[in-house]
N, CA and C atoms of all chains as a GROMACS GRO file, in nm:
protein
  630
    1MET      N    1   0.085  -0.120   0.000
    1MET     CA    2   0.000   0.000   0.000
    1MET      C    3   0.088   0.125   0.000
    2LYS      N    4   0.028   0.237  -0.039
    2LYS     CA    5   0.105   0.362  -0.044
    2LYS      C    6   0.066   0.453   0.074
    3ILE      N    7   0.169   0.505   0.139
    3ILE     CA    8   0.147   0.604   0.244
    3ILE      C    9   0.246   0.719   0.220
    4THR      N   10   0.228   0.827   0.293
    4THR     CA   11   0.324   0.939   0.285
    4THR      C   12   0.392   0.954   0.420
    5VAL      N   13   0.526   0.953   0.418
    5VAL     CA   14   0.603   0.965   0.542
    5VAL      C   15   0.690   1.090   0.532
    6ALA      N   16   0.668   1.183   0.621
    6ALA     CA   17   0.744   1.310   0.622
    6ALA      C   18   0.746   1.373   0.482
    7GLY      N   19   0.631   1.370   0.417
    7GLY     CA   20   0.617   1.436   0.287
    7GLY      C   21   0.657   1.350   0.168
    8GLU      N   22   0.712   1.231   0.194
    8GLU     CA   23   0.755   1.144   0.082
    8GLU      C   24   0.661   1.026   0.067
    9LYS      N   25   0.618   1.002  -0.058
    9LYS     CA   26   0.531   0.888  -0.083
    9LYS      C   27   0.613   0.759  -0.078
   10LYS      N   28   0.558   0.657  -0.010
   10LYS     CA   29   0.632   0.531   0.005
   10LYS      C   30   0.537   0.414  -0.012
   11GLU      N   31   0.594   0.304  -0.061
   11GLU     CA   32   0.521   0.178  -0.070
   11GLU      C   33   0.561   0.096   0.052
   12VAL      N   34   0.463   0.055   0.131
   12VAL     CA   35   0.495  -0.025   0.250
   12VAL      C   36   0.404  -0.148   0.254
   13ALA      N   37   0.438  -0.240   0.342
   13ALA     CA   38   0.360  -0.364   0.354
   13ALA      C   39   0.222  -0.336   0.413
   14GLU      N   40   0.126  -0.418   0.375
   14GLU     CA   41  -0.007  -0.410   0.435
   14GLU      C   42   0.004  -0.439   0.585
   15ASN      N   43  -0.087  -0.385   0.662
   15ASN     CA   44  -0.097  -0.412   0.807
   15ASN      C   45   0.028  -0.370   0.886
   16LEU      N   46   0.103  -0.277   0.831
   16LEU     CA   47   0.222  -0.227   0.902
   16LEU      C   48   0.178  -0.144   1.022
   17THR      N   49   0.241  -0.168   1.136
   17THR     CA   50   0.209  -0.085   1.252
   17THR      C   51   0.301   0.038   1.255
   18VAL      N   52   0.263   0.135   1.336
   18VAL     CA   53   0.346   0.256   1.350
   18VAL      C   54   0.483   0.218   1.407
   19ALA      N   55   0.485   0.126   1.504
   19ALA     CA   56   0.614   0.084   1.563
   19ALA      C   57   0.704   0.022   1.456
   20GLN      N   58   0.644  -0.059   1.368
   20GLN     CA   59   0.724  -0.121   1.261
   20GLN      C   60   0.775  -0.014   1.163
   21LEU      N   61   0.691   0.085   1.136
   21LEU     CA   62   0.734   0.193   1.046
   21LEU      C   63   0.850   0.271   1.107
   22ILE      N   64   0.841   0.298   1.237
   22ILE     CA   65   0.949   0.370   1.306
   22ILE      C   66   1.081   0.295   1.291
   23GLU      N   67   1.074   0.163   1.306
   23GLU     CA   68   1.194   0.080   1.293
   23GLU      C   69   1.244   0.082   1.148
   24GLN      N   70   1.150   0.064   1.056
   24GLN     CA   71   1.185   0.060   0.913
   24GLN      C   72   1.249   0.190   0.866
   25GLU      N   73   1.202   0.300   0.922
   25GLU     CA   74   1.253   0.432   0.880
   25GLU      C   75   1.379   0.473   0.956
   26ASN      N   76   1.426   0.386   1.046
   26ASN     CA   77   1.545   0.416   1.128
   26ASN      C   78   1.531   0.551   1.199
   27VAL      N   79   1.416   0.572   1.258
   27VAL     CA   80   1.393   0.699   1.328
   27VAL      C   81   1.486   0.706   1.449
   28GLU      N   82   1.561   0.816   1.458
   28GLU     CA   83   1.656   0.831   1.568
   28GLU      C   84   1.582   0.861   1.698
   29THR      N   85   1.638   0.816   1.808
   29THR     CA   86   1.582   0.835   1.943
   29THR      C   87   1.429   0.827   1.942
   30PRO      N   88   1.375   0.708   1.906
   30PRO     CA   89   1.229   0.694   1.893
   30PRO      C   90   1.153   0.719   2.022
   31GLN      N   91   1.223   0.709   2.135
   31GLN     CA   92   1.154   0.734   2.263
   31GLN      C   93   1.108   0.879   2.277
   32TYR      N   94   1.165   0.969   2.196
   32TYR     CA   95   1.126   1.110   2.204
   32TYR      C   96   1.034   1.153   2.089
   33VAL      N   97   0.986   1.054   2.014
   33VAL     CA   98   0.909   1.088   1.895
   33VAL      C   99   0.759   1.089   1.922
   34THR      N  100   0.695   1.191   1.866
   34THR     CA  101   0.550   1.199   1.864
   34THR      C  102   0.509   1.170   1.719
   35VAL      N  103   0.400   1.097   1.703
   35VAL     CA  104   0.359   1.060   1.568
   35VAL      C  105   0.224   1.122   1.538
   36SER      N  106   0.214   1.184   1.420
   36SER     CA  107   0.083   1.230   1.376
   36SER      C  108   0.046   1.154   1.249
   37ILE      N  109  -0.080   1.118   1.240
   37ILE     CA  110  -0.132   1.052   1.120
   37ILE      C  111  -0.251   1.134   1.073
   38ASN      N  112  -0.243   1.181   0.951
   38ASN     CA  113  -0.348   1.267   0.895
   38ASN      C  114  -0.380   1.382   0.990
   39GLU      N  115  -0.272   1.440   1.046
   39GLU     CA  116  -0.278   1.558   1.135
   39GLU      C  117  -0.341   1.530   1.272
   40GLU      N  118  -0.364   1.404   1.304
   40GLU     CA  119  -0.410   1.368   1.438
   40GLU      C  120  -0.293   1.304   1.512
   41PHE      N  121  -0.272   1.346   1.638
   41PHE     CA  122  -0.160   1.291   1.714
   41PHE      C  123  -0.200   1.160   1.783
   42LEU      N  124  -0.112   1.061   1.770
   42LEU     CA  125  -0.138   0.931   1.832
   42LEU      C  126  -0.103   0.937   1.980
   43GLU      N  127  -0.180   0.864   2.060
   43GLU     CA  128  -0.145   0.849   2.202
   43GLU      C  129  -0.016   0.767   2.209
   44SER      N  130   0.079   0.812   2.296
   44SER     CA  131   0.199   0.729   2.310
   44SER      C  132   0.154   0.598   2.375
   45GLY      N  133   0.217   0.489   2.340
   45GLY     CA  134   0.175   0.359   2.392
   45GLY      C  135   0.086   0.284   2.295
   46THR      N  136   0.047   0.351   2.185
   46THR     CA  137  -0.038   0.282   2.086
   46THR      C  138   0.038   0.251   1.957
   47PHE      N  139   0.170   0.281   1.958
   47PHE     CA  140   0.247   0.262   1.834
   47PHE      C  141   0.252   0.115   1.791
   48ASP      N  142   0.250   0.025   1.891
   48ASP     CA  143   0.258  -0.119   1.859
   48ASP      C  144   0.127  -0.172   1.800
   49THR      N  145   0.019  -0.106   1.833
   49THR     CA  146  -0.112  -0.162   1.792
   49THR      C  147  -0.177  -0.082   1.679
   50HIS      N  148  -0.130   0.040   1.654
   50HIS     CA  149  -0.192   0.120   1.550
   50HIS      C  150  -0.147   0.074   1.411
   51VAL      N  151  -0.243   0.024   1.334
   51VAL     CA  152  -0.212  -0.027   1.200
   51VAL      C  153  -0.238   0.083   1.097
   52LEU      N  154  -0.140   0.102   1.009
   52LEU     CA  155  -0.152   0.207   0.907
   52LEU      C  156  -0.245   0.164   0.795
   53LYS      N  157  -0.305   0.264   0.732
   53LYS     CA  158  -0.398   0.237   0.622
   53LYS      C  159  -0.348   0.305   0.494
   54GLU      N  160  -0.395   0.256   0.381
   54GLU     CA  161  -0.364   0.315   0.251
   54GLU      C  162  -0.391   0.466   0.255
   55GLY      N  163  -0.295   0.544   0.206
   55GLY     CA  164  -0.316   0.688   0.196
   55GLY      C  165  -0.283   0.767   0.322
   56ASP      N  166  -0.246   0.700   0.430
   56ASP     CA  167  -0.215   0.772   0.554
   56ASP      C  168  -0.097   0.868   0.532
   57GLU      N  169  -0.106   0.983   0.596
   57GLU     CA  170   0.006   1.079   0.595
   57GLU      C  171   0.068   1.080   0.735
   58VAL      N  172   0.192   1.032   0.743
   58VAL     CA  173   0.257   1.014   0.873
   58VAL      C  174   0.369   1.117   0.890
   59GLU      N  175   0.373   1.175   1.008
   59GLU     CA  176   0.483   1.267   1.041
   59GLU      C  177   0.542   1.226   1.175
   60PHE      N  178   0.675   1.235   1.186
   60PHE     CA  179   0.743   1.211   1.312
   60PHE      C  180   0.792   1.345   1.366
   61LEU      N  181   0.754   1.376   1.486
   61LEU     CA  182   0.796   1.503   1.546
   61LEU      C  183   0.872   1.475   1.675
   62TYR      N  184   0.976   1.554   1.699
   62TYR     CA  185   1.048   1.542   1.825
   62TYR      C  186   0.994   1.644   1.923
   63PHE      N  187   0.970   1.597   2.045
   63PHE     CA  188   0.928   1.690   2.149
   63PHE      C  189   1.034   1.799   2.162
   64MET      N  190   0.991   1.923   2.167
   64MET     CA  191   1.085   2.033   2.184
   64MET      C  192   1.046   2.114   2.307
   65GLY      N  193   1.135   2.112   2.403
   65GLY     CA  194   1.107   2.187   2.525
   65GLY      C  195   1.234   2.211   2.603
   66GLY      N  196   1.218   2.277   2.716
   66GLY     CA  197   1.332   2.306   2.802
   66GLY      C  198   1.286   2.387   2.922
   67GLY      N  199   1.380   2.447   2.987
   67GLY     CA  200   1.345   2.526   3.105
   67GLY      C  201   1.462   2.610   3.148
   68ARG      N  202   1.434   2.703   3.238
   68ARG     CA  203   1.540   2.797   3.275
   68ARG      C  204   1.645   2.730   3.362
   69MET      N  205   3.046   2.604   1.428
   69MET     CA  206   2.967   2.646   1.311
   69MET      C  207   2.927   2.793   1.324
   70ARG      N  208   2.924   2.862   1.211
   70ARG     CA  209   2.880   3.001   1.210
   70ARG      C  210   2.732   3.002   1.170
   71VAL      N  211   2.653   3.078   1.244
   71VAL     CA  212   2.509   3.086   1.220
   71VAL      C  213   2.474   3.231   1.194
   72THR      N  214   2.390   3.255   1.093
   72THR     CA  215   2.346   3.393   1.069
   72THR      C  216   2.194   3.403   1.080
   73ILE      N  217   2.149   3.515   1.129
   73ILE     CA  218   2.005   3.543   1.139
   73ILE      C  219   1.984   3.686   1.092
   74LYS      N  220   1.878   3.707   1.016
   74LYS     CA  221   1.850   3.842   0.965
   74LYS      C  222   1.804   3.932   1.080
   75LYS      N  223   1.843   4.060   1.069
   75LYS     CA  224   1.809   4.155   1.176
   75LYS      C  225   1.657   4.160   1.198
   76GLU      N  226   1.580   4.160   1.088
   76GLU     CA  227   1.434   4.170   1.105
   76GLU      C  228   1.377   4.045   1.173
   77ASP      N  229   1.439   3.929   1.150
   77ASP     CA  230   1.392   3.807   1.218
   77ASP      C  231   1.426   3.813   1.367
   78TYR      N  232   1.548   3.862   1.395
   78TYR     CA  233   1.587   3.879   1.536
   78TYR      C  234   1.492   3.975   1.606
   79GLU      N  235   1.459   4.083   1.539
   79GLU     CA  236   1.371   4.184   1.601
   79GLU      C  237   1.230   4.129   1.624
   80ARG      N  238   1.181   4.048   1.531
   80ARG     CA  239   1.049   3.984   1.549
   80ARG      C  240   1.051   3.890   1.670
   81MET      N  241   1.160   3.813   1.678
   81MET     CA  242   1.176   3.719   1.789
   81MET      C  243   1.178   3.794   1.922
   82LEU      N  244   1.257   3.903   1.925
   82LEU     CA  245   1.270   3.981   2.048
   82LEU      C  246   1.136   4.044   2.088
   83GLU      N  247   1.068   4.102   1.990
   83GLU     CA  248   0.939   4.166   2.019
   83GLU      C  249   0.839   4.063   2.074
   84TYR      N  250   0.837   3.944   2.011
   84TYR     CA  251   0.747   3.838   2.055
   84TYR      C  252   0.782   3.794   2.198
   85ALA      N  253   0.911   3.773   2.222
   85ALA     CA  254   0.955   3.727   2.354
   85ALA      C  255   0.922   3.830   2.462
   86LEU      N  256   0.941   3.958   2.430
   86LEU     CA  257   0.907   4.063   2.526
   86LEU      C  258   0.757   4.065   2.555
   87SER      N  259   0.678   4.042   2.450
   87SER     CA  260   0.531   4.045   2.467
   87SER      C  261   0.481   3.927   2.550
   88LYS      N  262   0.558   3.819   2.556
   88LYS     CA  263   0.515   3.699   2.628
   88LYS      C  264   0.563   3.696   2.773
   89ARG      N  265   0.649   3.790   2.813
   89ARG     CA  266   0.694   3.791   2.952
   89ARG      C  267   0.576   3.796   3.047
   90PRO      N  268   0.575   3.735   3.161
   90PRO     CA  269   0.690   3.666   3.222
   90PRO      C  270   0.710   3.522   3.173
   91GLU      N  271   0.626   3.476   3.079
   91GLU     CA  272   0.643   3.339   3.030
   91GLU      C  273   0.764   3.330   2.938
   92GLU      N  274   0.818   3.210   2.926
   92GLU     CA  275   0.918   3.184   2.823
   92GLU      C  276   0.847   3.181   2.689
   93ALA      N  277   0.912   3.237   2.588
   93ALA     CA  278   0.860   3.231   2.451
   93ALA      C  279   0.945   3.130   2.374
   94CYS      N  280   0.890   3.078   2.265
   94CYS     CA  281   0.964   2.974   2.193
   94CYS      C  282   0.924   2.968   2.046
   95GLY      N  283   0.999   2.892   1.970
   95GLY     CA  284   0.968   2.875   1.830
   95GLY      C  285   1.072   2.790   1.760
   96LEU      N  286   1.064   2.789   1.629
   96LEU     CA  287   1.156   2.709   1.548
   96LEU      C  288   1.235   2.800   1.456
   97ILE      N  289   1.347   2.747   1.406
   97ILE     CA  290   1.426   2.819   1.306
   97ILE      C  291   1.445   2.727   1.185
   98ALA      N  292   1.445   2.788   1.068
   98ALA     CA  293   1.460   2.710   0.945
   98ALA      C  294   1.543   2.788   0.845
   99GLY      N  295   1.603   2.716   0.752
   99GLY     CA  296   1.685   2.784   0.652
   99GLY      C  297   1.767   2.686   0.573
  100GLU      N  298   1.897   2.712   0.569
  100GLU     CA  299   1.985   2.623   0.491
  100GLU      C  300   2.123   2.616   0.553
  101ASP      N  301   2.189   2.502   0.528
  101ASP     CA  302   2.331   2.489   0.561
  101ASP      C  303   2.404   2.507   0.430
  102SER      N  304   2.468   2.623   0.412
  102SER     CA  305   2.527   2.652   0.282
  102SER      C  306   2.662   2.583   0.265
  103GLU      N  307   2.707   2.577   0.142
  103GLU     CA  308   2.831   2.503   0.112
  103GLU      C  309   2.954   2.566   0.177
  104ASP      N  310   2.946   2.696   0.209
  104ASP     CA  311   3.060   2.760   0.274
  104ASP      C  312   3.062   2.736   0.425
  105GLY      N  313   2.976   2.643   0.472
  105GLY     CA  314   2.978   2.606   0.613
  105GLY      C  315   2.898   2.698   0.704
  106VAL      N  316   2.825   2.792   0.645
  106VAL     CA  317   2.746   2.884   0.726
  106VAL      C  318   2.602   2.833   0.734
  107ARG      N  319   2.549   2.830   0.854
  107ARG     CA  320   2.409   2.794   0.875
  107ARG      C  321   2.328   2.923   0.867
  108LYS      N  322   2.245   2.934   0.762
  108LYS     CA  323   2.171   3.059   0.739
  108LYS      C  324   2.025   3.042   0.778
  109ILE      N  325   1.985   3.116   0.882
  109ILE     CA  326   1.844   3.111   0.924
  109ILE      C  327   1.766   3.202   0.830
  110ARG      N  328   1.670   3.144   0.760
  110ARG     CA  329   1.590   3.220   0.664
  110ARG      C  330   1.452   3.254   0.718
  111LYS      N  331   1.408   3.174   0.816
  111LYS     CA  332   1.274   3.200   0.871
  111LYS      C  333   1.270   3.160   1.018
  112VAL      N  334   1.208   3.246   1.097
  112VAL     CA  335   1.189   3.220   1.240
  112VAL      C  336   1.040   3.202   1.265
  113TYR      N  337   1.005   3.095   1.332
  113TYR     CA  338   0.864   3.068   1.364
  113TYR      C  339   0.840   3.104   1.510
  114LEU      N  340   0.737   3.184   1.533
  114LEU     CA  341   0.701   3.227   1.668
  114LEU      C  342   0.584   3.140   1.713
  115LEU      N  343   0.609   3.046   1.803
  115LEU     CA  344   0.508   2.945   1.836
  115LEU      C  345   0.466   2.955   1.983
  116THR      N  346   0.362   2.878   2.016
  116THR     CA  347   0.304   2.886   2.150
  116THR      C  348   0.378   2.794   2.247
  117ASN      N  349   0.410   2.852   2.363
  117ASN     CA  350   0.463   2.771   2.473
  117ASN      C  351   0.343   2.717   2.550
  118ILE      N  352   0.314   2.589   2.533
  118ILE     CA  353   0.192   2.534   2.595
  118ILE      C  354   0.208   2.515   2.747
  119ASP      N  355   0.329   2.534   2.800
  119ASP     CA  356   0.348   2.530   2.946
  119ASP      C  357   0.303   2.661   3.011
  120HIS      N  358   0.310   2.770   2.935
  120HIS     CA  359   0.269   2.902   2.984
  120HIS      C  360   0.330   2.934   3.120
  121THR      N  361   0.459   2.912   3.136
  121THR     CA  362   0.525   2.949   3.261
  121THR      C  363   0.656   3.022   3.230
  122ASN      N  364   0.715   3.077   3.336
  122ASN     CA  365   0.844   3.144   3.320
  122ASN      C  366   0.959   3.047   3.346
  123GLU      N  367   0.925   2.919   3.370
  123GLU     CA  368   1.029   2.822   3.405
  123GLU      C  369   1.051   2.713   3.302
  124HIS      N  370   0.953   2.692   3.215
  124HIS     CA  371   0.963   2.584   3.117
  124HIS      C  372   0.905   2.629   2.984
  125PHE      N  373   0.943   2.555   2.880
  125PHE     CA  374   0.868   2.570   2.755
  125PHE      C  375   0.850   2.434   2.689
  126SER      N  376   0.734   2.418   2.625
  126SER     CA  377   0.708   2.304   2.537
  126SER      C  378   0.640   2.363   2.415
  127ILE      N  379   0.696   2.337   2.299
  127ILE     CA  380   0.638   2.391   2.176
  127ILE      C  381   0.508   2.317   2.145
  128ASP      N  382   0.404   2.392   2.110
  128ASP     CA  383   0.276   2.334   2.073
  128ASP      C  384   0.298   2.237   1.955
  129PRO      N  385   0.271   2.106   1.973
  129PRO     CA  386   0.301   2.011   1.864
  129PRO      C  387   0.221   2.036   1.737
  130LYS      N  388   0.098   2.090   1.750
  130LYS     CA  389   0.020   2.119   1.629
  130LYS      C  390   0.085   2.231   1.549
  131GLU      N  391   0.134   2.332   1.619
  131GLU     CA  392   0.202   2.442   1.551
  131GLU      C  393   0.336   2.395   1.495
  132GLN      N  394   0.400   2.304   1.568
  132GLN     CA  395   0.527   2.248   1.521
  132GLN      C  396   0.504   2.173   1.389
  133LEU      N  397   0.398   2.095   1.385
  133LEU     CA  398   0.366   2.019   1.263
  133LEU      C  399   0.338   2.114   1.146
  134ALA      N  400   0.258   2.218   1.173
  134ALA     CA  401   0.226   2.314   1.067
  134ALA      C  402   0.353   2.385   1.017
  135SER      N  403   0.445   2.413   1.110
  135SER     CA  404   0.570   2.480   1.072
  135SER      C  405   0.657   2.389   0.985
  136ILE      N  406   0.664   2.262   1.022
  136ILE     CA  407   0.743   2.166   0.944
  136ILE      C  408   0.689   2.158   0.800
  137LYS      N  409   0.556   2.158   0.789
  137LYS     CA  410   0.496   2.153   0.655
  137LYS      C  411   0.524   2.281   0.577
  138ASP      N  412   0.523   2.394   0.647
  138ASP     CA  413   0.555   2.521   0.582
  138ASP      C  414   0.701   2.522   0.534
  139MET      N  415   0.790   2.468   0.617
  139MET     CA  416   0.933   2.461   0.577
  139MET      C  417   0.947   2.375   0.451
  140ARG      N  418   0.880   2.262   0.452
  140ARG     CA  419   0.888   2.171   0.337
  140ARG      C  420   0.836   2.240   0.211
  141ALA      N  421   0.723   2.310   0.225
  141ALA     CA  422   0.662   2.377   0.110
  141ALA      C  423   0.751   2.488   0.056
  142ASN      N  424   0.835   2.546   0.143
  142ASN     CA  425   0.919   2.659   0.102
  142ASN      C  426   1.065   2.620   0.081
  143GLY      N  427   1.093   2.490   0.081
  143GLY     CA  428   1.229   2.444   0.056
  143GLY      C  429   1.327   2.480   0.166
  144LEU      N  430   1.277   2.492   0.288
  144LEU     CA  431   1.364   2.526   0.401
  144LEU      C  432   1.392   2.401   0.484
  145LYS      N  433   1.511   2.400   0.544
  145LYS     CA  434   1.550   2.287   0.628
  145LYS      C  435   1.526   2.323   0.775
  146PRO      N  436   1.470   2.230   0.854
  146PRO     CA  437   1.460   2.259   0.998
  146PRO      C  438   1.600   2.268   1.058
  147LEU      N  439   1.628   2.378   1.128
  147LEU     CA  440   1.764   2.397   1.180
  147LEU      C  441   1.772   2.390   1.332
  148GLY      N  442   1.656   2.393   1.400
  148GLY     CA  443   1.659   2.387   1.545
  148GLY      C  444   1.546   2.467   1.605
  149ASN      N  445   1.566   2.511   1.727
  149ASN     CA  446   1.461   2.591   1.791
  149ASN      C  447   1.521   2.708   1.867
  150TRP      N  448   1.433   2.793   1.916
  150TRP     CA  449   1.478   2.906   1.999
  150TRP      C  450   1.381   2.918   2.116
  151HIS      N  451   1.430   2.973   2.227
  151HIS     CA  452   1.339   3.009   2.336
  151HIS      C  453   1.402   3.122   2.417
  152SER      N  454   1.317   3.184   2.496
  152SER     CA  455   1.366   3.297   2.576
  152SER      C  456   1.388   3.254   2.720
  153HIS      N  457   1.481   3.322   2.784
  153HIS     CA  458   1.501   3.311   2.929
  153HIS      C  459   1.467   3.449   2.985
  154PRO      N  460   1.343   3.466   3.032
  154PRO     CA  461   1.304   3.601   3.078
  154PRO      C  462   1.386   3.650   3.198
  155GLU      N  463   1.434   3.557   3.280
  155GLU     CA  464   1.500   3.600   3.404
  155GLU      C  465   1.637   3.538   3.425
  156SER      N  466   1.690   3.475   3.324
  156SER     CA  467   1.820   3.408   3.342
  156SER      C  468   1.908   3.429   3.218
  157PRO      N  469   2.037   3.397   3.232
  157PRO     CA  470   2.130   3.425   3.121
  157PRO      C  471   2.105   3.340   2.996
  158SER      N  472   2.172   3.381   2.888
  158SER     CA  473   2.160   3.310   2.760
  158SER      C  474   2.258   3.193   2.757
  159ARG      N  475   2.222   3.087   2.829
  159ARG     CA  476   2.300   2.963   2.824
  159ARG      C  477   2.205   2.848   2.857
  160PRO      N  478   2.232   2.729   2.804
  160PRO     CA  479   2.139   2.618   2.825
  160PRO      C  480   2.136   2.576   2.972
  161SER      N  481   2.014   2.564   3.027
  161SER     CA  482   1.997   2.512   3.163
  161SER      C  483   2.015   2.361   3.158
  162GLU      N  484   2.016   2.300   3.276
  162GLU     CA  485   2.026   2.152   3.280
  162GLU      C  486   1.909   2.089   3.205
  163GLU      N  487   1.790   2.148   3.221
  163GLU     CA  488   1.673   2.093   3.151
  163GLU      C  489   1.685   2.114   3.000
  164ASP      N  490   1.737   2.229   2.962
  164ASP     CA  491   1.759   2.254   2.817
  164ASP      C  492   1.851   2.146   2.760
  165LYS      N  493   1.957   2.114   2.834
  165LYS     CA  494   2.053   2.015   2.784
  165LYS      C  495   1.988   1.876   2.779
  166ARG      N  496   1.912   1.845   2.882
  166ARG     CA  497   1.847   1.713   2.888
  166ARG      C  498   1.751   1.693   2.772
  167LEU      N  499   1.686   1.801   2.730
  167LEU     CA  500   1.584   1.789   2.625
  167LEU      C  501   1.636   1.826   2.486
  168ALA      N  502   1.765   1.852   2.477
  168ALA     CA  503   1.824   1.883   2.346
  168ALA      C  504   1.865   1.752   2.279
  169ASN      N  505   1.770   1.688   2.216
  169ASN     CA  506   1.793   1.552   2.166
  169ASN      C  507   1.841   1.545   2.022
  170ASP      N  508   1.857   1.658   1.958
  170ASP     CA  509   1.900   1.656   1.818
  170ASP      C  510   2.039   1.718   1.808
  171SER      N  511   2.138   1.633   1.786
  171SER     CA  512   2.277   1.683   1.783
  171SER      C  513   2.306   1.764   1.656
  172LYS      N  514   2.214   1.762   1.561
  172LYS     CA  515   2.237   1.842   1.438
  172LYS      C  516   2.175   1.981   1.451
  173ALA      N  517   2.099   2.002   1.557
  173ALA     CA  518   2.024   2.128   1.570
  173ALA      C  519   2.108   2.239   1.631
  174SER      N  520   2.069   2.362   1.600
  174SER     CA  521   2.118   2.479   1.672
  174SER      C  522   2.008   2.521   1.770
  175TYR      N  523   2.050   2.549   1.892
  175TYR     CA  524   1.955   2.592   1.995
  175TYR      C  525   1.984   2.737   2.030
  176LEU      N  526   1.890   2.825   1.997
  176LEU     CA  527   1.908   2.967   2.023
  176LEU      C  528   1.838   3.004   2.154
  177ILE      N  529   1.909   3.079   2.237
  177ILE     CA  530   1.851   3.122   2.365
  177ILE      C  531   1.863   3.274   2.375
  178LEU      N  532   1.748   3.337   2.396
  178LEU     CA  533   1.740   3.482   2.404
  178LEU      C  534   1.717   3.522   2.550
  179SER      N  535   1.817   3.581   2.611
  179SER     CA  536   1.803   3.626   2.750
  179SER      C  537   1.745   3.766   2.755
  180LEU      N  538   1.643   3.781   2.841
  180LEU     CA  539   1.580   3.912   2.862
  180LEU      C  540   1.608   3.960   3.004
  181MET      N  541   1.709   3.898   3.065
  181MET     CA  542   1.739   3.927   3.205
  181MET      C  543   1.763   4.076   3.226
  182GLU      N  544   1.838   4.136   3.134
  182GLU     CA  545   1.857   4.281   3.139
  182GLU      C  546   1.774   4.339   3.025
  183GLU      N  547   1.664   4.404   3.060
  183GLU     CA  548   1.564   4.444   2.961
  183GLU      C  549   1.622   4.527   2.846
  184ASP      N  550   1.714   4.616   2.880
  184ASP     CA  551   1.768   4.701   2.773
  184ASP      C  552   1.890   4.639   2.706
  185LYS      N  553   1.925   4.516   2.748
  185LYS     CA  554   2.040   4.448   2.687
  185LYS      C  555   2.007   4.302   2.660
  186PRO      N  556   1.914   4.275   2.565
  186PRO     CA  557   1.884   4.135   2.534
  186PRO      C  558   2.008   4.067   2.475
  187VAL      N  559   2.023   3.940   2.506
  187VAL     CA  560   2.140   3.864   2.458
  187VAL      C  561   2.092   3.737   2.388
  188LEU      N  562   2.133   3.722   2.262
  188LEU     CA  563   2.097   3.602   2.187
  188LEU      C  564   2.224   3.523   2.157
  189ASN      N  565   2.222   3.395   2.195
  189ASN     CA  566   2.334   3.306   2.164
  189ASN      C  567   2.282   3.178   2.100
  190ALA      N  568   2.369   3.113   2.025
  190ALA     CA  569   2.334   2.984   1.963
  190ALA      C  570   2.426   2.876   2.021
  191PHE      N  571   2.368   2.759   2.043
  191PHE     CA  572   2.444   2.649   2.102
  191PHE      C  573   2.422   2.519   2.025
  192HIS      N  574   2.525   2.436   2.035
  192HIS     CA  575   2.520   2.301   1.980
  192HIS      C  576   2.532   2.207   2.101
  193VAL      N  577   2.443   2.108   2.109
  193VAL     CA  578   2.445   2.016   2.223
  193VAL      C  579   2.457   1.873   2.169
  194GLU      N  580   2.551   1.798   2.225
  194GLU     CA  581   2.561   1.659   2.181
  194GLU      C  582   2.604   1.569   2.296
  195GLY      N  583   2.596   1.438   2.271
  195GLY     CA  584   2.634   1.340   2.373
  195GLY      C  585   2.513   1.275   2.436
  196GLU      N  586   2.542   1.173   2.516
  196GLU     CA  587   2.435   1.097   2.581
  196GLU      C  588   2.381   1.173   2.701
  197GLN      N  589   2.260   1.132   2.742
  197GLN     CA  590   2.200   1.191   2.862
  197GLN      C  591   2.297   1.181   2.979
  198GLY      N  592   2.309   1.289   3.054
  198GLY     CA  593   2.395   1.287   3.172
  198GLY      C  594   2.537   1.332   3.143
  199SER      N  595   2.577   1.325   3.016
  199SER     CA  596   2.714   1.370   2.983
  199SER      C  597   2.712   1.455   2.857
  200ARG      N  598   2.613   1.541   2.849
  200ARG     CA  599   2.600   1.624   2.729
  200ARG      C  600   2.704   1.736   2.730
  201THR      N  601   2.757   1.763   2.612
  201THR     CA  602   2.850   1.874   2.601
  201THR      C  603   2.784   1.986   2.519
  202VAL      N  604   2.814   2.108   2.559
  202VAL     CA  605   2.754   2.225   2.496
  202VAL      C  606   2.866   2.308   2.434
  203ARG      N  607   2.845   2.347   2.311
  203ARG     CA  608   2.943   2.434   2.244
  203ARG      C  609   2.868   2.556   2.193
  204LYS      N  610   2.924   2.673   2.221
  204LYS     CA  611   2.862   2.796   2.171
  204LYS      C  612   2.897   2.812   2.023
  205GLU      N  613   2.798   2.844   1.944
  205GLU     CA  614   2.822   2.866   1.801
  205GLU      C  615   2.840   3.016   1.776
  206GLU      N  616   2.911   3.046   1.670
  206GLU     CA  617   2.931   3.186   1.634
  206GLU      C  618   2.803   3.237   1.568
  207LEU      N  619   2.737   3.332   1.630
  207LEU     CA  620   2.609   3.382   1.578
  207LEU      C  621   2.624   3.526   1.533
  208GLU      N  622   2.578   3.552   1.413
  208GLU     CA  623   2.589   3.688   1.360
  208GLU      C  624   2.450   3.737   1.317
  209ILE      N  625   2.412   3.855   1.365
  209ILE     CA  626   2.286   3.916   1.321
  209ILE      C  627   2.321   4.004   1.202
  210ILE      N  628   2.258   3.974   1.086
  210ILE     CA  629   2.300   4.045   0.964
  210ILE      C  630   2.188   4.134   0.908
   0.00000   0.00000   0.00000
């Protein structure tokens, strides 16, 4: 099936989970990654069970914060 | 690394940060890494600190996503982020270092500690948690 990852169209396996996509894409420091699919943010802890669908638009975002 | 920021972008950042006091203000920076080794900031994004405090900042993830898409649409590279220190110097705090997870990023910190003397510095942070090293980058307002 075709999905879009960080703006790039990709062919991926059917029934791919978000966790599998993170591994496949070699996402650095995945523990700090937030995932949005079609502009909706996934709850952390659901990456293993969330199955991607044809046409999904996936973005990986790194939490950005700090303090004084 | 040498980093450049346009004067008008710096002034927008400063005006925004002053308007958000006593809270920390924050945002993203985007541009290009040119072949001559200069990191050129072409656009500064002024985003919401969803912590709304003077002690922490967290960039609104929805605004972060919209900014990333804007960068992509305009051929700009994400270069890092910026935030203000309303009451402390322009240097990364322990929390800033702990949360600086991108070793390729530039982290800009704008100190408003002395109201008539704002100080903007850029930093590079790398290494594992607990042993992070910070290097000040050469920043030029052009």
